[in-house]
C-alpha positions in Angstrom: 48.3 90.0 247.8 46.7 89.9 251.3 49.4 92.2 252.7 48.9 94.9 249.8 44.9 94.6 250.0 44.9 95.1 253.8 47.5 98.2 253.3 45.2 99.9 250.9 42.6 101.4 253.3 45.8 102.7 255.3 47.5 104.4 252.2 44.1 105.9 251.4 44.0 107.5 254.9 47.5 108.5 255.0 47.1 110.5 251.8 44.0 112.5 253.2 45.8 112.9 256.6 48.5 114.7 254.4 46.4 116.7 252.7 44.6 117.9 255.9 47.9 118.6 257.4 48.8 120.7 254.5 46.2 123.0 255.6 48.0 123.8 258.8 49.5 127.3 259.4 52.9 127.8 257.9 55.0 128.1 261.4 52.9 125.3 262.6 54.5 123.0 259.6 57.8 124.3 259.7 58.0 123.6 263.5 56.0 120.3 263.8 55.0 119.5 260.4 57.7 116.7 259.3 57.8 115.1 262.8 54.0 114.6 262.6 53.7 113.3 259.4 56.7 110.6 260.2 54.8 109.7 263.3 51.7 109.1 261.1 53.4 107.0 258.7 55.0 104.9 261.4 51.6 104.4 263.0 49.1 104.0 260.2 49.4 100.6 259.4 49.0 99.6 263.3 46.0 102.0 263.5 44.4 100.3 260.5 45.3 96.5 261.6 43.9 97.5 265.4 40.8 99.4 265.0 40.2 99.3 261.2 37.8 102.2 259.8 36.9 103.7 262.8 40.6 104.2 263.8 41.4 105.9 260.4 38.3 108.1 260.6 39.4 108.8 264.4 42.7 109.9 263.3 41.4 112.0 260.5 38.8 113.8 262.8 41.7 114.6 265.0 43.6 116.4 262.8 40.8 118.1 261.2 39.9 119.8 264.6 43.3 120.7 265.3 43.7 122.6 261.9 41.0 125.3 262.7 42.3 125.4 266.3 45.9 126.2 265.3 44.5 128.8 263.1 42.2 130.4 265.8 45.6 130.1 268.0 47.6 132.2 265.6 45.1 134.8 264.9 44.8 135.1 268.9 48.4 135.6 268.7 48.4 138.2 266.0 45.6 139.9 268.1 47.7 140.2 270.8 50.7 141.3 269.3 48.7 144.0 267.4 47.4 145.3 270.6 50.8 145.6 272.0 52.1 147.3 269.1 49.0 149.7 269.0 49.7 150.5 272.6 53.4 151.3 272.0 52.5 153.9 269.9 49.4 155.8 271.5 49.7 158.9 269.4 49.4 157.2 266.3 46.4 155.1 267.9 44.4 158.0 269.4 44.4 159.8 266.4 43.6 157.0 264.1 40.4 156.2 266.2 39.3 159.6 266.5 39.7 160.1 262.8 37.8 157.0 261.6 35.3 157.0 264.6 34.2 160.5 263.9 33.9 159.7 260.0 31.9 156.8 261.2 29.8 158.6 263.4 28.9 161.0 260.7 28.3 158.3 258.2 26.1 156.6 260.7 24.5 159.6 261.9 23.3 160.7 258.2 21.9 157.1 257.5 20.2 157.1 260.8 18.5 160.6 259.9 17.5 159.4 256.4 16.1 156.2 257.7 14.5 157.9 260.5 12.7 160.5 258.0 12.6 159.6 254.3 12.8 155.8 254.2 10.6 155.2 257.4 6.9 154.0 256.9 4.2 155.6 259.3 4.0 153.3 262.4 0.9 151.3 262.8 -0.7 152.2 259.4 -1.6 149.1 257.3 0.0 148.5 254.0 1.3 152.1 253.9 2.8 151.5 250.4 -0.6 151.8 249.0 -1.1 155.6 250.3 -0.5 158.5 248.2 -1.3 162.3 249.1 -1.5 165.6 247.4 1.4 167.5 247.3 -0.4 170.7 248.1 -3.5 171.2 250.0 -6.9 171.3 248.4 -10.5 172.7 249.2 -13.2 170.3 250.6 -15.4 170.8 247.4 -12.3 169.7 245.3 -11.7 166.8 247.7 -15.4 165.6 247.3 -14.8 165.3 243.5 -11.4 163.7 243.7 -12.6 161.3 246.4 -15.6 160.3 244.1 -13.2 158.4 241.5 -14.0 155.1 243.0 -12.1 153.6 239.8 -8.8 154.8 241.6 -9.3 154.7 245.2 -10.5 152.3 247.4 -10.8 154.8 250.6 -9.9 158.3 250.9 -9.8 161.1 253.7 -9.1 164.7 254.2 -7.8 166.3 257.3 -6.9 169.9 258.5 -3.6 170.3 260.0 -1.8 171.8 262.3 -4.7 172.7 264.5 -4.2 174.0 267.7 -6.6 172.9 270.5 -6.9 174.4 274.0 -7.6 171.6 276.2 -8.7 171.4 279.8 -8.0 168.8 282.1 -8.1 168.8 285.8 -8.9 172.4 285.7 -5.5 172.7 284.0 -5.6 174.3 280.6 -2.6 173.2 277.8 -2.4 173.9 274.1 -2.5 170.4 272.4 -1.9 170.2 268.8 -4.2 167.9 266.5 -6.3 167.5 263.4 -9.8 168.2 261.8 -10.5 165.1 260.1 -13.2 163.5 257.6 -14.9 160.2 259.2 -12.8 158.0 257.0 -9.6 159.1 258.2 -8.9 156.2 260.7 -10.4 153.3 258.2 -8.3 154.8 255.4 -5.2 154.4 257.2 -6.1 151.1 258.6 -5.5 151.6 262.1 -7.7 150.1 265.2 -8.5 152.1 268.8 -6.6 150.8 271.9 -10.1 151.7 273.6 -13.5 152.9 272.4 -13.9 153.4 268.8 -13.1 155.9 266.1 -15.2 158.2 263.9 -18.0 156.8 261.4 -20.5 158.5 258.8 -23.4 157.5 260.5 -22.5 159.0 264.1 -24.4 162.2 265.2 -22.9 165.5 264.8 -22.2 165.9 268.6 -18.9 167.3 269.6 -16.6 164.2 269.9 -13.0 163.5 270.2 -10.5 160.9 269.6 -7.1 161.3 271.8 -3.5 159.6 271.0 -2.2 156.8 273.3 0.5 159.5 274.5 -2.1 161.9 275.4 -4.1 159.1 277.2 -1.1 158.2 279.2 0.3 161.5 279.9 -2.9 163.6 280.7 -5.5 161.4 281.3 -3.5 158.8 283.4 -4.4 156.0 281.4 -7.6 155.9 282.8 -9.4 152.9 281.3 -12.8 153.9 281.8 -12.2 157.4 280.0 -14.4 156.6 277.1 -17.7 158.6 277.3 -16.3 161.2 279.4 -16.2 165.2 278.5 -13.3 166.7 277.7 -13.3 170.5 277.2 -11.7 171.4 273.7 -11.5 175.3 273.1 -13.9 175.6 275.9 -16.3 173.4 274.3 -17.4 169.9 275.7 -16.2 167.2 273.6 -17.0 163.2 274.1 -13.9 161.0 274.3 -15.0 158.5 271.6 -11.8 156.5 271.4 -7.8 156.2 272.1 -5.8 155.9 269.2 -3.2 152.8 269.0 0.3 153.0 270.5 3.2 155.1 268.7 0.4 156.3 266.5 0.6 160.4 265.9 -1.5 161.1 263.0 -1.1 160.6 259.0 1.9 163.3 259.2 3.5 162.9 262.6 6.7 164.6 261.6 5.5 167.7 260.4 2.0 167.8 261.7 1.8 165.7 264.9 -1.4 165.1 266.2 -2.8 164.2 270.0 -6.3 165.0 269.2 -8.5 164.1 266.2 -11.9 166.0 265.8 -14.4 165.1 263.2 -14.9 168.1 260.8 -18.9 167.9 261.5 -18.3 168.5 265.0 -15.3 170.6 264.7 -17.5 173.6 263.0 -18.5 173.9 266.7 -15.0 173.5 268.1 -12.4 174.8 265.7 -12.7 178.1 264.2 -10.6 177.0 260.9 -13.7 175.3 259.5 -16.2 177.9 260.7 -18.6 179.6 258.6 -18.7 178.3 254.8 -15.5 177.1 255.0 -16.2 173.7 253.8 -18.1 175.2 250.7 -15.5 177.5 249.7 -13.2 176.3 246.6 -10.7 179.0 247.1 -10.0 178.0 250.7 -7.3 174.9 250.4 -7.1 174.0 253.9 -7.1 170.3 253.4 -4.2 167.8 253.1 -6.2 164.8 251.0 -4.7 161.3 251.2 -6.1 158.1 249.2 -5.5 154.6 249.3 -4.7 153.1 245.8 -6.7 150.5 244.4 -4.9 147.2 243.5 -3.5 147.5 239.9 -3.4 151.3 240.0 -0.4 153.1 239.6 0.4 156.6 241.3 1.4 157.9 238.1 -2.1 156.6 236.5 -4.0 158.5 239.5 -1.7 161.4 239.2 -2.8 161.9 235.7 -6.5 161.2 236.2 -6.9 163.5 239.1 -4.9 166.4 236.9 -7.6 165.8 234.5 -10.4 166.3 237.1 -8.7 169.5 238.4 -8.9 171.1 235.1 -12.4 170.3 234.5 -13.1 171.8 237.8 -11.1 174.7 236.7 -13.3 175.1 233.4 -16.4 174.4 235.2 -16.1 177.5 237.7 -13.9 179.7 235.2 -10.8 179.8 237.1 -8.8 182.9 235.8 -5.7 180.3 235.7 -7.3 177.6 233.7 -5.4 178.1 230.8 -1.9 178.0 232.4 0.7 175.2 231.3 1.8 172.6 233.7 0.5 169.8 236.0 -2.3 170.8 238.5 -2.0 167.7 240.7 1.1 166.4 242.0 1.2 162.9 244.1 3.7 162.1 246.7 3.7 158.8 249.0 1.4 159.2 251.6 2.6 156.5 253.9 5.9 157.8 254.9 6.7 160.0 257.7 8.3 162.7 255.5 6.6 162.6 252.0 8.9 163.4 249.2 8.1 163.2 245.7 10.1 160.0 243.9 11.6 162.6 241.4 13.3 164.5 244.4 14.4 161.3 246.2 17.8 160.7 244.5 18.7 164.7 245.5 17.6 164.1 248.8 19.3 160.9 249.3 22.4 160.4 246.9 23.9 163.9 247.7 24.0 163.3 251.4 24.9 160.1 251.3 27.8 160.8 248.4 29.0 163.6 251.0 29.3 161.6 254.0 31.2 159.0 251.9 33.6 161.6 250.8 34.3 162.5 254.6 34.7 159.1 255.7 37.2 158.6 252.7 39.2 161.5 254.2 39.4 159.8 257.2 40.5 156.7 255.9 43.0 158.7 253.7 44.5 160.3 256.8 44.7 157.1 258.4 46.2 155.5 255.6 49.0 158.0 255.2 50.0 157.5 259.0 50.2 153.7 258.4 52.5 154.2 255.6 54.6 156.7 257.6 54.6 154.1 260.5 55.4 151.4 258.2 58.6 153.0 257.4 59.8 153.1 261.1 59.1 149.3 261.5 61.2 148.2 258.4 63.6 146.8 261.0 61.4 145.1 263.1 59.5 143.5 259.8 63.2 142.2 258.5 64.0 140.8 262.0 60.7 138.6 261.7 61.4 137.6 258.4 65.0 136.4 259.3 63.4 134.2 262.3 61.3 132.4 260.0 58.1 134.3 259.7 56.4 134.0 256.2 55.4 137.0 254.3 51.8 136.0 254.4 52.2 136.0 258.1 53.5 139.6 258.1 50.9 140.7 255.9 48.5 139.0 258.1 49.8 140.8 261.2 49.7 144.0 259.5 46.0 143.5 258.4 45.1 142.3 261.8 46.4 145.5 263.3 44.4 147.5 260.9 41.4 145.3 261.3 41.9 146.0 265.2 41.7 150.0 264.5 38.8 149.6 262.2 36.8 147.6 265.2 37.7 150.1 267.9 36.8 153.0 265.5 33.6 151.3 264.7 32.6 150.9 268.6 33.6 154.7 269.0 31.7 155.9 265.8 28.4 153.6 267.0 28.8 155.1 270.5 29.2 158.7 269.4 26.4 158.4 266.9 24.2 157.0 269.3 24.7 159.9 271.7 24.4 162.5 268.8 20.9 160.7 267.8 19.6 160.8 270.9 20.3 164.6 271.4 19.0 165.4 268.3 15.6 163.1 268.9 15.2 165.4 272.3 15.9 168.6 270.4 13.3 171.4 270.7 13.4 173.0 267.3 12.3 176.8 267.7 9.1 176.6 265.7 5.6 177.4 266.9 4.2 174.0 266.4 6.2 170.8 267.7 8.2 168.5 265.3 8.6 165.3 266.2 12.4 164.1 265.0 12.9 161.0 266.4 15.9 159.6 264.7 17.0 157.1 267.3 
């Protein structure tokens, strides 16, 4: 009874050892499995008597560590063999890598472009998802009535863009693009100055200007004492009130990039766009309008409410088109680099991605056809490997390893090509009279 009781833990340890040993690769078990189990069966009782539970745990830990090591070893053998086979077929390897690499490059480039334009939020801006914008410009009187809807918006602003300014720095004059803005421009966006301050409603009517961080670095030599100094804009002296935060280039940096911001009140003396009675005319639709929705207010509700306001304005001023059908107001996301209506988002994203998917599918189909043709020439090799003891699972794993090596190499090649292409596109100067930021890195 004592011997039976003493051998019970050894028997349990031996059963656990066999189960773990069963996880070894097929080739390893074929070569060493029986001998390893026989040695363990002969030694397990002695291990129990000498070292008790600690000895059995050490025995099980040793084999538990050895199992993944053997799998990694066989995988490394498959990788080395796969590399040798791919090196023996340079034509197949080069064509496969180029085909898949170009497909991956096209897919990566397309997604990078969408991510950099449609999906990306405005940099630096606070809670960009709360911002909405009118799809078409509005007049200043109409903007005043839209902004009066305090039940819809916590804050609003309007700006005129693009506005070319002739800026003189150190005796050198260049054209610089900017915005004419209402005082609430920066506070509604939730951005904070890197230096100085932004505009506010109480400031005097004297010409003032805020410059971008990029302009401050490139044109003003990052002078920390620049605040309060004078900058000549369109021949008029303007006081520099502040420097914008880094990476901030306005409320629409992709379409209407801005390096200068001039308040509309002082802009009447600086910019001809708002000279005269431009701020009083309802037919002069110069202003891009953006608002920050109040918590709980949906863009759909705001669109309906503003459409009602627009209809009231048309009736109040006897607009000749006041009886036309259709919406007067359409809202788009105001916190995106490239604002697009939700109704158009699927068309702008699904179609390009589906097209890219088809290109990648064609590349994969080409490589698959070459793999099938190559497999016919490798039948003798596979038959020999089966004859010397390789399992079907090992053959399949070997072929999958070769495919994984091709996919990995093509992925690296595609990523390098896509990075190079995106770098070229980001530095591309489009033939437009005004600069368009197209940073897709």
